C-alpha positions as protocol buffer text, in pm:
chain_id: "A"
residue {
  index: 1
  type: UNK
  ca { x: 1338 y: -9447 z: 1333 }
}
residue {
  index: 2
  type: UNK
  ca { x: 1445 y: -9181 z: 1083 }
}
residue {
  index: 3
  type: UNK
  ca { x: 1112 y: -9005 z: 1132 }
}
residue {
  index: 4
  type: UNK
  ca { x: 1162 y: -8990 z: 1506 }
}
residue {
  index: 5
  type: UNK
  ca { x: 1515 y: -8851 z: 1464 }
}
residue {
  index: 6
  type: UNK
  ca { x: 1401 y: -8575 z: 1224 }
}
residue {
  index: 7
  type: UNK
  ca { x: 1125 y: -8469 z: 1465 }
}
residue {
  index: 8
  type: UNK
  ca { x: 1376 y: -8448 z: 1747 }
}
residue {
  index: 9
  type: UNK
  ca { x: 1613 y: -8234 z: 1536 }
}
residue {
  index: 10
  type: UNK
  ca { x: 1328 y: -8001 z: 1427 }
}
residue {
  index: 11
  type: UNK
  ca { x: 1220 y: -7946 z: 1784 }
}
residue {
  index: 12
  type: UNK
  ca { x: 1582 y: -7880 z: 1884 }
}
residue {
  index: 13
  type: UNK
  ca { x: 1618 y: -7618 z: 1609 }
}
residue {
  index: 14
  type: UNK
  ca { x: 1287 y: -7460 z: 1701 }
}
residue {
  index: 15
  type: UNK
  ca { x: 1393 y: -7434 z: 2060 }
}
residue {
  index: 16
  type: UNK
  ca { x: 1724 y: -7283 z: 1952 }
}
residue {
  index: 17
  type: UNK
  ca { x: 1557 y: -7011 z: 1741 }
}
residue {
  index: 18
  type: UNK
  ca { x: 1293 y: -6939 z: 2005 }
}
residue {
  index: 19
  type: UNK
  ca { x: 1552 y: -6927 z: 2284 }
}
residue {
  index: 20
  type: UNK
  ca { x: 1771 y: -6692 z: 2080 }
}
residue {
  index: 21
  type: UNK
  ca { x: 1481 y: -6456 z: 2024 }
}
residue {
  index: 22
  type: UNK
  ca { x: 1391 y: -6463 z: 2392 }
}
residue {
  index: 23
  type: UNK
  ca { x: 1751 y: -6395 z: 2494 }
}
residue {
  index: 24
  type: UNK
  ca { x: 1751 y: -6094 z: 2259 }
}
residue {
  index: 25
  type: UNK
  ca { x: 1456 y: -5949 z: 2452 }
}
residue {
  index: 26
  type: UNK
  ca { x: 1162 y: -6033 z: 2224 }
}
residue {
  index: 27
  type: UNK
  ca { x: 827 y: -6116 z: 2381 }
}
residue {
  index: 28
  type: UNK
  ca { x: 756 y: -6491 z: 2397 }
}
residue {
  index: 29
  type: UNK
  ca { x: 420 y: -6456 z: 2223 }
}
residue {
  index: 30
  type: UNK
  ca { x: 576 y: -6260 z: 1935 }
}
residue {
  index: 31
  type: UNK
  ca { x: 875 y: -6497 z: 1917 }
}
residue {
  index: 32
  type: UNK
  ca { x: 649 y: -6802 z: 1893 }
}
residue {
  index: 33
  type: UNK
  ca { x: 447 y: -6639 z: 1617 }
}
residue {
  index: 34
  type: UNK
  ca { x: 764 y: -6552 z: 1423 }
}
residue {
  index: 35
  type: UNK
  ca { x: 899 y: -6908 z: 1447 }
}
residue {
  index: 36
  type: UNK
  ca { x: 562 y: -7056 z: 1342 }
}
residue {
  index: 37
  type: UNK
  ca { x: 496 y: -6818 z: 1050 }
}
residue {
  index: 38
  type: UNK
  ca { x: 849 y: -6858 z: 906 }
}
residue {
  index: 39
  type: UNK
  ca { x: 842 y: -7236 z: 930 }
}
residue {
  index: 40
  type: UNK
  ca { x: 1146 y: -7231 z: 1160 }
}
residue {
  index: 41
  type: UNK
  ca { x: 1376 y: -7137 z: 870 }
}
residue {
  index: 42
  type: UNK
  ca { x: 1631 y: -6958 z: 1086 }
}
residue {
  index: 43
  type: UNK
  ca { x: 1677 y: -6669 z: 1319 }
}
residue {
  index: 44
  type: UNK
  ca { x: 1716 y: -6414 z: 1035 }
}
residue {
  index: 45
  type: UNK
  ca { x: 1381 y: -6503 z: 880 }
}
residue {
  index: 46
  type: UNK
  ca { x: 1215 y: -6484 z: 1220 }
}
residue {
  index: 47
  type: UNK
  ca { x: 1369 y: -6141 z: 1288 }
}
residue {
  index: 48
  type: UNK
  ca { x: 1257 y: -6015 z: 947 }
}
residue {
  index: 49
  type: UNK
  ca { x: 902 y: -6128 z: 1021 }
}
residue {
  index: 50
  type: UNK
  ca { x: 904 y: -5958 z: 1361 }
}
residue {
  index: 51
  type: UNK
  ca { x: 1022 y: -5625 z: 1221 }
}
residue {
  index: 52
  type: UNK
  ca { x: 774 y: -5637 z: 932 }
}
residue {
  index: 53
  type: UNK
  ca { x: 476 y: -5718 z: 1156 }
}
residue {
  index: 54
  type: UNK
  ca { x: 561 y: -5529 z: 1476 }
}
residue {
  index: 55
  type: UNK
  ca { x: 288 y: -5269 z: 1400 }
}
residue {
  index: 56
  type: UNK
  ca { x: 14 y: -5523 z: 1322 }
}
residue {
  index: 57
  type: UNK
  ca { x: -295 y: -5468 z: 1540 }
}
residue {
  index: 58
  type: UNK
  ca { x: -307 y: -5838 z: 1639 }
}
residue {
  index: 59
  type: UNK
  ca { x: 66 y: -5886 z: 1701 }
}
residue {
  index: 60
  type: UNK
  ca { x: 18 y: -5921 z: 2077 }
}
residue {
  index: 61
  type: UNK
  ca { x: -286 y: -6148 z: 2066 }
}
residue {
  index: 62
  type: UNK
  ca { x: -221 y: -6494 z: 2217 }
}
residue {
  index: 63
  type: UNK
  ca { x: -67 y: -6730 z: 1968 }
}
residue {
  index: 64
  type: UNK
  ca { x: -282 y: -7034 z: 1884 }
}
residue {
  index: 65
  type: UNK
  ca { x: -105 y: -7311 z: 1684 }
}
residue {
  index: 66
  type: UNK
  ca { x: -292 y: -7394 z: 1364 }
}
residue {
  index: 67
  type: UNK
  ca { x: -518 y: -7698 z: 1373 }
}
residue {
  index: 68
  type: UNK
  ca { x: -399 y: -8013 z: 1199 }
}
residue {
  index: 69
  type: UNK
  ca { x: -27 y: -7957 z: 1262 }
}
residue {
  index: 70
  type: UNK
  ca { x: 166 y: -8194 z: 1039 }
}
residue {
  index: 71
  type: UNK
  ca { x: 412 y: -8300 z: 1300 }
}
residue {
  index: 72
  type: UNK
  ca { x: 148 y: -8344 z: 1570 }
}
residue {
  index: 73
  type: UNK
  ca { x: -91 y: -8525 z: 1338 }
}
residue {
  index: 74
  type: UNK
  ca { x: 182 y: -8758 z: 1224 }
}
residue {
  index: 75
  type: UNK
  ca { x: 271 y: -8833 z: 1587 }
}
residue {
  index: 76
  type: UNK
  ca { x: -90 y: -8905 z: 1676 }
}
residue {
  index: 77
  type: UNK
  ca { x: -142 y: -9131 z: 1374 }
}
residue {
  index: 78
  type: UNK
  ca { x: 150 y: -9360 z: 1456 }
}
residue {
  index: 79
  type: UNK
  ca { x: 52 y: -9686 z: 1625 }
}
residue {
  index: 80
  type: UNK
  ca { x: 273 y: -9792 z: 1913 }
}
residue {
  index: 81
  type: UNK
  ca { x: 466 y: -10116 z: 1855 }
}
residue {
  index: 82
  type: UNK
  ca { x: 667 y: -10322 z: 2088 }
}
residue {
  index: 83
  type: UNK
  ca { x: 1032 y: -10234 z: 2012 }
}
residue {
  index: 84
  type: UNK
  ca { x: 1286 y: -10515 z: 1997 }
}
residue {
  index: 85
  type: UNK
  ca { x: 1618 y: -10485 z: 2177 }
}
residue {
  index: 86
  type: UNK
  ca { x: 1793 y: -10432 z: 1845 }
}
residue {
  index: 87
  type: UNK
  ca { x: 1550 y: -10159 z: 1742 }
}
residue {
  index: 88
  type: UNK
  ca { x: 1595 y: -9982 z: 2072 }
}
residue {
  index: 89
  type: UNK
  ca { x: 1969 y: -9996 z: 2034 }
}
residue {
  index: 90
  type: UNK
  ca { x: 1950 y: -9851 z: 1679 }
}
residue {
  index: 91
  type: UNK
  ca { x: 1712 y: -9583 z: 1791 }
}
residue {
  index: 92
  type: UNK
  ca { x: 1944 y: -9474 z: 2066 }
}
residue {
  index: 93
  type: UNK
  ca { x: 2234 y: -9450 z: 1820 }
}
residue {
  index: 94
  type: UNK
  ca { x: 2022 y: -9251 z: 1570 }
}
residue {
  index: 95
  type: UNK
  ca { x: 1902 y: -9012 z: 1836 }
}
residue {
  index: 96
  type: UNK
  ca { x: 2253 y: -8958 z: 1961 }
}
residue {
  index: 97
  type: UNK
  ca { x: 2364 y: -8884 z: 1606 }
}
residue {
  index: 98
  type: UNK
  ca { x: 2069 y: -8646 z: 1553 }
}
residue {
  index: 99
  type: UNK
  ca { x: 2126 y: -8449 z: 1870 }
}
residue {
  index: 100
  type: UNK
  ca { x: 2354 y: -8152 z: 1836 }
}
residue {
  index: 101
  type: UNK
  ca { x: 2614 y: -8068 z: 2083 }
}
residue {
  index: 102
  type: UNK
  ca { x: 2476 y: -7794 z: 2311 }
}
residue {
  index: 103
  type: UNK
  ca { x: 2641 y: -7450 z: 2272 }
}
residue {
  index: 104
  type: UNK
  ca { x: 2862 y: -7314 z: 2541 }
}
residue {
  index: 105
  type: UNK
  ca { x: 2791 y: -6981 z: 2709 }
}
residue {
  index: 106
  type: UNK
  ca { x: 3062 y: -6817 z: 2501 }
}
residue {
  index: 107
  type: UNK
  ca { x: 2907 y: -6947 z: 2178 }
}
residue {
  index: 108
  type: UNK
  ca { x: 2567 y: -6828 z: 2289 }
}
residue {
  index: 109
  type: UNK
  ca { x: 2701 y: -6479 z: 2360 }
}
residue {
  index: 110
  type: UNK
  ca { x: 2874 y: -6468 z: 2020 }
}
residue {
  index: 111
  type: UNK
  ca { x: 2557 y: -6579 z: 1846 }
}
residue {
  index: 112
  type: UNK
  ca { x: 2346 y: -6324 z: 2030 }
}
residue {
  index: 113
  type: UNK
  ca { x: 2600 y: -6054 z: 1947 }
}
residue {
  index: 114
  type: UNK
  ca { x: 2589 y: -6142 z: 1578 }
}
residue {
  index: 115
  type: UNK
  ca { x: 2211 y: -6147 z: 1584 }
}
residue {
  index: 116
  type: UNK
  ca { x: 2195 y: -5810 z: 1758 }
}
residue {
  index: 117
  type: UNK
  ca { x: 2429 y: -5661 z: 1497 }
}
residue {
  index: 118
  type: UNK
  ca { x: 2218 y: -5815 z: 1227 }
}
residue {
  index: 119
  type: UNK
  ca { x: 1904 y: -5669 z: 1384 }
}
residue {
  index: 120
  type: UNK
  ca { x: 2068 y: -5325 z: 1401 }
}
residue {
  index: 121
  type: UNK
  ca { x: 2156 y: -5346 z: 1033 }
}
residue {
  index: 122
  type: UNK
  ca { x: 1803 y: -5448 z: 943 }
}
residue {
  index: 123
  type: UNK
  ca { x: 1654 y: -5175 z: 1161 }
}
residue {
  index: 124
  type: UNK
  ca { x: 1879 y: -4917 z: 993 }
}
residue {
  index: 125
  type: UNK
  ca { x: 1773 y: -5046 z: 652 }
}
residue {
  index: 126
  type: UNK
  ca { x: 1412 y: -5021 z: 760 }
}
residue {
  index: 127
  type: UNK
  ca { x: 1457 y: -4665 z: 889 }
}
residue {
  index: 128
  type: UNK
  ca { x: 1625 y: -4567 z: 563 }
}
residue {
  index: 129
  type: UNK
  ca { x: 1342 y: -4720 z: 366 }
}
residue {
  index: 130
  type: UNK
  ca { x: 1083 y: -4538 z: 576 }
}
residue {
  index: 131
  type: UNK
  ca { x: 1277 y: -4213 z: 536 }
}
residue {
  index: 132
  type: UNK
  ca { x: 1275 y: -4250 z: 157 }
}
residue {
  index: 133
  type: UNK
  ca { x: 904 y: -4328 z: 164 }
}
residue {
  index: 134
  type: UNK
  ca { x: 840 y: -4022 z: 380 }
}
residue {
  index: 135
  type: UNK
  ca { x: 1038 y: -3803 z: 138 }
}
residue {
  index: 136
  type: UNK
  ca { x: 838 y: -3942 z: -151 }
}
residue {
  index: 137
  type: UNK
  ca { x: 509 y: -3879 z: 32 }
}
residue {
  index: 138
  type: UNK
  ca { x: 618 y: -3523 z: 106 }
}
residue {
  index: 139
  type: UNK
  ca { x: 696 y: -3470 z: -263 }
}
residue {
  index: 140
  type: UNK
  ca { x: 353 y: -3601 z: -358 }
}
residue {
  index: 141
  type: UNK
  ca { x: 187 y: -3380 z: -94 }
}
residue {
  index: 142
  type: UNK
  ca { x: 366 y: -3068 z: -224 }
}
residue {
  index: 143
  type: UNK
  ca { x: 281 y: -3157 z: -581 }
}
residue {
  index: 144
  type: UNK
  ca { x: -86 y: -3198 z: -493 }
}
residue {
  index: 145
  type: UNK
  ca { x: -77 y: -2869 z: -300 }
}
residue {
  index: 146
  type: UNK
  ca { x: 67 y: -2685 z: -601 }
}
residue {
  index: 147
  type: UNK
  ca { x: -192 y: -2839 z: -832 }
}
residue {
  index: 148
  type: UNK
  ca { x: -470 y: -2741 z: -591 }
}
residue {
  index: 149
  type: UNK
  ca { x: -334 y: -2384 z: -572 }
}
residue {
  index: 150
  type: UNK
  ca { x: -324 y: -2359 z: -950 }
}
residue {
  index: 151
  type: UNK
  ca { x: -683 y: -2481 z: -978 }
}
residue {
  index: 152
  type: UNK
  ca { x: -791 y: -2229 z: -712 }
}
residue {
  index: 153
  type: UNK
  ca { x: -614 y: -1942 z: -891 }
}
residue {
  index: 154
  type: UNK
  ca { x: -773 y: -2043 z: -1220 }
}
residue {
  index: 155
  type: UNK
  ca { x: -1119 y: -2045 z: -1063 }
}
residue {
  index: 156
  type: UNK
  ca { x: -1058 y: -1701 z: -912 }
}
residue {
  index: 157
  type: UNK
  ca { x: -945 y: -1563 z: -1249 }
}
residue {
  index: 158
  type: UNK
  ca { x: -1255 y: -1703 z: -1420 }
}
residue {
  index: 159
  type: UNK
  ca { x: -1476 y: -1554 z: -1149 }
}
residue {
  index: 160
  type: UNK
  ca { x: -1311 y: -1213 z: -1191 }
}
residue {
  index: 161
  type: UNK
  ca { x: -1364 y: -1232 z: -1566 }
}
residue {
  index: 162
  type: UNK
  ca { x: -1730 y: -1310 z: -1514 }
}
residue {
  index: 163
  type: UNK
  ca { x: -1773 y: -1018 z: -1271 }
}
residue {
  index: 164
  type: UNK
  ca { x: -1594 y: -779 z: -1508 }
}
residue {
  index: 165
  type: UNK
  ca { x: -1809 y: -888 z: -1801 }
}
residue {
  index: 166
  type: UNK
  ca { x: -2125 y: -854 z: -1592 }
}
residue {
  index: 167
  type: UNK
  ca { x: -2033 y: -500 z: -1482 }
}
residue {
  index: 168
  type: UNK
  ca { x: -1954 y: -404 z: -1840 }
}
residue {
  index: 169
  type: UNK
  ca { x: -2295 y: -529 z: -1955 }
}
residue {
  index: 170
  type: UNK
  ca { x: -2470 y: -346 z: -1671 }
}
residue {
  index: 171
  type: UNK
  ca { x: -2298 y: -18 z: -1759 }
}
residue {
  index: 172
  type: UNK
  ca { x: -2385 y: -60 z: -2125 }
}
residue {
  index: 173
  type: UNK
  ca { x: -2748 y: -136 z: -2042 }
}
residue {
  index: 174
  type: UNK
  ca { x: -2759 y: 169 z: -1813 }
}
residue {
  index: 175
  type: UNK
  ca { x: -2621 y: 394 z: -2087 }
}
residue {
  index: 176
  type: UNK
  ca { x: -2870 y: 257 z: -2336 }
}
residue {
  index: 177
  type: UNK
  ca { x: -3158 y: 312 z: -2091 }
}
residue {
  index: 178
  type: UNK
  ca { x: -3053 y: 674 z: -2035 }
}
residue {
  index: 179
  type: UNK
  ca { x: -3024 y: 726 z: -2407 }
}
residue {
  index: 180
  type: UNK
  ca { x: -3375 y: 590 z: -2459 }
}
residue {
  index: 181
  type: UNK
  ca { x: -3509 y: 826 z: -2190 }
}
residue {
  index: 182
  type: UNK
  ca { x: -3339 y: 1126 z: -2354 }
}
residue {
  index: 183
  type: UNK
  ca { x: -3476 y: 1033 z: -2694 }
}
residue {
  index: 184
  type: UNK
  ca { x: -3825 y: 992 z: -2550 }
}
residue {
  index: 185
  type: UNK
  ca { x: -3807 y: 1335 z: -2384 }
}
residue {
  index: 186
  type: UNK
  ca { x: -3692 y: 1490 z: -2710 }
}
residue {
  index: 187
  type: UNK
  ca { x: -3976 y: 1325 z: -2902 }
}
residue {
  index: 188
  type: UNK
  ca { x: -4234 y: 1434 z: -2644 }
}
residue {
  index: 189
  type: UNK
  ca { x: -4115 y: 1796 z: -2663 }
}
residue {
  index: 190
  type: UNK
  ca { x: -4120 y: 1791 z: -3037 }
}
residue {
  index: 191
  type: UNK
  ca { x: -4472 y: 1645 z: -3042 }
}
residue {
  index: 192
  type: UNK
  ca { x: -4595 y: 1905 z: -2794 }
}
residue {
  index: 193
  type: UNK
  ca { x: -4431 y: 2183 z: -2994 }
}
residue {
  index: 194
  type: UNK
  ca { x: -4600 y: 2064 z: -3313 }
}
residue {
  index: 195
  type: UNK
  ca { x: -4931 y: 2020 z: -3135 }
}
residue {
  index: 196
  type: UNK
  ca { x: -4939 y: 2364 z: -2980 }
}
residue {
  index: 197
  type: UNK
  ca { x: -4769 y: 2540 z: -3272 }
}
residue {
  index: 198
  type: UNK
  ca { x: -4461 y: 2651 z: -3083 }
}
residue {
  index: 199
  type: UNK
  ca { x: -4092 y: 2582 z: -3128 }
}
residue {
  index: 200
  type: UNK
  ca { x: -3885 y: 2326 z: -2939 }
}
residue {
  index: 201
  type: UNK
  ca { x: -3793 y: 2403 z: -2580 }
}
residue {
  index: 202
  type: UNK
  ca { x: -3430 y: 2486 z: -2540 }
}
residue {
  index: 203
  type: UNK
  ca { x: -3224 y: 2613 z: -2250 }
}
residue {
  index: 204
  type: UNK
  ca { x: -3172 y: 2962 z: -2376 }
}
residue {
  index: 205
  type: UNK
  ca { x: -3292 y: 3305 z: -2282 }
}
residue {
  index: 206
  type: UNK
  ca { x: -3589 y: 3426 z: -2477 }
}
residue {
  index: 207
  type: UNK
  ca { x: -3704 y: 3770 z: -2550 }
}
residue {
  index: 208
  type: UNK
  ca { x: -4074 y: 3851 z: -2525 }
}
residue {
  index: 209
  type: UNK
  ca { x: -4240 y: 3950 z: -2851 }
}
residue {
  index: 210
  type: UNK
  ca { x: -4202 y: 4313 z: -2925 }
}
residue {
  index: 211
  type: UNK
  ca { x: -4516 y: 4510 z: -2947 }
}
residue {
  index: 212
  type: UNK
  ca { x: -4555 y: 4856 z: -3070 }
}
residue {
  index: 213
  type: UNK
  ca { x: -4611 y: 5092 z: -2786 }
}
residue {
  index: 214
  type: UNK
  ca { x: -4928 y: 5287 z: -2815 }
}
residue {
  index: 215
  type: UNK
  ca { x: -4873 y: 5631 z: -2935 }
}
residue {
  index: 216
  type: UNK
  ca { x: -4952 y: 5884 z: -2674 }
}
residue {
  index: 217
  type: UNK
  ca { x: -5106 y: 6205 z: -2771 }
}
residue {
  index: 218
  type: UNK
  ca { x: -5017 y: 6520 z: -2603 }
}
residue {
  index: 219
  type: UNK
  ca { x: -5365 y: 6596 z: -2513 }
}
residue {
  index: 220
  type: UNK
  ca { x: -5505 y: 6248 z: -2402 }
}
residue {
  index: 221
  type: UNK
  ca { x: -5385 y: 5915 z: -2248 }
}
residue {
  index: 222
  type: UNK
  ca { x: -5478 y: 5586 z: -2417 }
}
residue {
  index: 223
  type: UNK
  ca { x: -5621 y: 5267 z: -2248 }
}
residue {
  index: 224
  type: UNK
  ca { x: -5388 y: 5049 z: -2031 }
}
residue {
  index: 225
  type: UNK
  ca { x: -5184 y: 4789 z: -2223 }
}
residue {
  index: 226
  type: UNK
  ca { x: -5330 y: 4442 z: -2249 }
}
residue {
  index: 227
  type: UNK
  ca { x: -5177 y: 4161 z: -2045 }
}
residue {
  index: 228
  type: UNK
  ca { x: -4922 y: 3964 z: -2246 }
}
residue {
  index: 229
  type: UNK
  ca { x: -4992 y: 3598 z: -2325 }
}
residue {
  index: 230
  type: UNK
  ca { x: -4661 y: 3415 z: -2272 }
}
residue {
  index: 231
  type: UNK
  ca { x: -4607 y: 3079 z: -2443 }
}
residue {
  index: 232
  type: UNK
  ca { x: -4283 y: 2991 z: -2259 }
}
residue {
  index: 233
  type: UNK
  ca { x: -4175 y: 2963 z: -1897 }
}
residue {
  index: 234
  type: UNK
  ca { x: -3830 y: 3003 z: -1751 }
}
residue {
  index: 235
  type: UNK
  ca { x: -3799 y: 2756 z: -1462 }
}
residue {
  index: 236
  type: UNK
  ca { x: -3518 y: 2764 z: -1206 }
}
residue {
  index: 237
  type: UNK
  ca { x: -3482 y: 2448 z: -992 }
}
residue {
  index: 238
  type: UNK
  ca { x: -3288 y: 2442 z: -666 }
}
residue {
  index: 239
  type: UNK
  ca { x: -3137 y: 2093 z: -607 }
}
residue {
  index: 240
  type: UNK
  ca { x: -3075 y: 1908 z: -280 }
}
residue {
  index: 241
  type: UNK
  ca { x: -2707 y: 2010 z: -270 }
}
residue {
  index: 242
  type: UNK
  ca { x: -2788 y: 2379 z: -315 }
}
residue {
  index: 243
  type: UNK
  ca { x: -2699 y: 2403 z: -683 }
}
residue {
  index: 244
  type: UNK
  ca { x: -2952 y: 2525 z: -941 }
}
residue {
  index: 245
  type: UNK
  ca { x: -3071 y: 2426 z: -1286 }
}
residue {
  index: 246
  type: UNK
  ca { x: -3237 y: 2668 z: -1528 }
}
residue {
  index: 247
  type: UNK
  ca { x: -3432 y: 2573 z: -1840 }
}
residue {
  index: 248
  type: UNK
  ca { x: -3704 y: 2714 z: -2065 }
}
residue {
  index: 249
  type: UNK
  ca { x: -4020 y: 2505 z: -2121 }
}
residue {
  index: 250
  type: UNK
  ca { x: -4336 y: 2558 z: -2325 }
}
residue {
  index: 251
  type: UNK
  ca { x: -4625 y: 2694 z: -2127 }
}
residue {
  index: 252
  type: UNK
  ca { x: -4840 y: 2398 z: -2230 }
}
residue {
  index: 253
  type: UNK
  ca { x: -4588 y: 2137 z: -2120 }
}
residue {
  index: 254
  type: UNK
  ca { x: -4684 y: 1942 z: -1807 }
}
residue {
  index: 255
  type: UNK
  ca { x: -4491 y: 1971 z: -1485 }
}
residue {
  index: 256
  type: UNK
  ca { x: -4374 y: 1612 z: -1546 }
}
residue {
  index: 257
  type: UNK
  ca { x: -4139 y: 1746 z: -1817 }
}
residue {
  index: 258
  type: UNK
  ca { x: -3962 y: 1955 z: -1551 }
}
residue {
  index: 259
  type: UNK
  ca { x: -3938 y: 1651 z: -1324 }
}
residue {
  index: 260
  type: UNK
  ca { x: -3784 y: 1436 z: -1600 }
}
residue {
  index: 261
  type: UNK
  ca { x: -3538 y: 1715 z: -1681 }
}
residue {
  index: 262
  type: UNK
  ca { x: -3429 y: 1727 z: -1315 }
}
residue {
  index: 263
  type: UNK
  ca { x: -3394 y: 1347 z: -1304 }
}
residue {
  index: 264
  type: UNK
  ca { x: -3167 y: 1345 z: -1607 }
}
residue {
  index: 265
  type: UNK
  ca { x: -2951 y: 1638 z: -1499 }
}
residue {
  index: 266
  type: UNK
  ca { x: -2936 y: 1653 z: -1123 }
}
residue {
  index: 267
  type: UNK
  ca { x: -3118 y: 1398 z: -908 }
}
residue {
  index: 268
  type: UNK
  ca { x: -3055 y: 1072 z: -1086 }
}
residue {
  index: 269
  type: UNK
  ca { x: -3167 y: 757 z: -907 }
}
residue {
  index: 270
  type: UNK
  ca { x: -3342 y: 937 z: -616 }
}
residue {
  index: 271
  type: UNK
  ca { x: -3709 y: 969 z: -532 }
}
residue {
  index: 272
  type: UNK
  ca { x: -3812 y: 1333 z: -490 }
}
residue {
  index: 273
  type: UNK
  ca { x: -4092 y: 1582 z: -529 }
}
residue {
  index: 274
  type: UNK
  ca { x: -4118 y: 1948 z: -640 }
}
residue {
  index: 275
  type: UNK
  ca { x: -4252 y: 2240 z: -442 }
}
residue {
  index: 276
  type: UNK
  ca { x: -4288 y: 2619 z: -470 }
}
residue {
  index: 277
  type: UNK
  ca { x: -4140 y: 2814 z: -179 }
}
residue {
  index: 278
  type: UNK
  ca { x: -4355 y: 3135 z: -201 }
}
residue {
  index: 279
  type: UNK
  ca { x: -4635 y: 3067 z: -158 }
}
residue {
  index: 280
  type: UNK
  ca { x: -4545 y: 2717 z: -42 }
}
residue {
  index: 281
  type: UNK
  ca { x: -4708 y: 2445 z: -245 }
}
residue {
  index: 282
  type: UNK
  ca { x: -4610 y: 2079 z: -276 }
}
residue {
  index: 283
  type: UNK
  ca { x: -4699 y: 1937 z: -615 }
}
residue {
  index: 284
  type: UNK
  ca { x: -4871 y: 1597 z: -619 }
}
residue {
  index: 285
  type: UNK
  ca { x: -4872 y: 1324 z: -881 }
}
residue {
  index: 286
  type: UNK
  ca { x: -5192 y: 1471 z: -1025 }
}
residue {
  index: 287
  type: UNK
  ca { x: -5021 y: 1810 z: -1061 }
}
residue {
  index: 288
  type: UNK
  ca { x: -4749 y: 1648 z: -1271 }
}
residue {
  index: 289
  type: UNK
  ca { x: -4998 y: 1605 z: -1559 }
}
residue {
  index: 290
  type: UNK
  ca { x: -5112 y: 1969 z: -1551 }
}
residue {
  index: 291
  type: UNK
  ca { x: -4960 y: 2234 z: -1785 }
}
residue {
  index: 292
  type: UNK
  ca { x: -4724 y: 2492 z: -1642 }
}
residue {
  index: 293
  type: UNK
  ca { x: -4966 y: 2770 z: -1738 }
}
residue {
  index: 294
  type: UNK
  ca { x: -5247 y: 2613 z: -1534 }
}
residue {
  index: 295
  type: UNK
  ca { x: -5018 y: 2577 z: -1230 }
}
residue {
  index: 296
  type: UNK
  ca { x: -4921 y: 2947 z: -1246 }
}
residue {
  index: 297
  type: UNK
  ca { x: -4559 y: 2880 z: -1338 }
}
residue {
  index: 298
  type: UNK
  ca { x: -4557 y: 3112 z: -1644 }
}
residue {
  index: 299
  type: UNK
  ca { x: -4357 y: 3318 z: -1746 }
}
residue {
  index: 300
  type: UNK
  ca { x: -4106 y: 3216 z: -1475 }
}
residue {
  index: 301
  type: UNK
  ca { x: -4092 y: 3029 z: -1151 }
}
residue {
  index: 302
  type: UNK
  ca { x: -3857 y: 2893 z: -888 }
}
residue {
  index: 303
  type: UNK
  ca { x: -3903 y: 2532 z: -777 }
}
residue {
  index: 304
  type: UNK
  ca { x: -3728 y: 2342 z: -498 }
}
residue {
  index: 305
  type: UNK
  ca { x: -3639 y: 1972 z: -499 }
}
residue {
  index: 306
  type: UNK
  ca { x: -3739 y: 1790 z: -176 }
}
residue {
  index: 307
  type: UNK
  ca { x: -3702 y: 1428 z: -72 }
}
residue {
  index: 308
  type: UNK
  ca { x: -4017 y: 1226 z: -38 }
}
């Protein structure tokens, strides 16, 4: 009969915990789950379970008691026996001893009040815990943001260094290319000067060779002077912006030498052609290989730069 008395007491306690939770306003399904999962160890344990699991996705699913319940299985396994009058009398006494005296309304109100205060305390503790966790998460978020900003700034600095180094190399390569062009022009002029027996072409005024004037007799006039054979040409080039360049070239130098001179000193990086204004003549790529003397640009000429 002790087993029967303990079952009765357990069911009484379970009903007391479940009823207390229902009177406090908890849903029956949630209250039954809390009592079952805490093993009916008291109202405080049940309340703790409810507050910890109130955000579970399956909290409101219908509660299904686990299969093979110990108490139910033990009840079903017992074989009924015919009780004797003495056994029935002892059982009644044991059950009366096991039953608790039901609480009055005043006791119920006091218990509910204490439980509500306890729930408030636990809710406040939970809110404080969540607040601390939120503060810690915010600290971590700010820390990660600062680290990300530092990484971004470092990447930008490295990119700027790469761009600066690339520009520096490009400028150096450009200067070296210009220097090579100048050296090539100087070598070409020197080779032409040596080939044709003249001096190097420089931007300086030249004086035609002096020739002795024929002596004139008082009684007769001599033959007309022979046409001079100039070996230099003074070229004036009018640029796109209206400014002019003036240089002296050998008469045997090709027109390409004038073009290179203009490229290096006035029209760098642009595609252009040369022409004579009077009479108008546009010089072609084939003309660039012809000497200045053959093109009629000796001893002086004016050329105009025009866009292609």
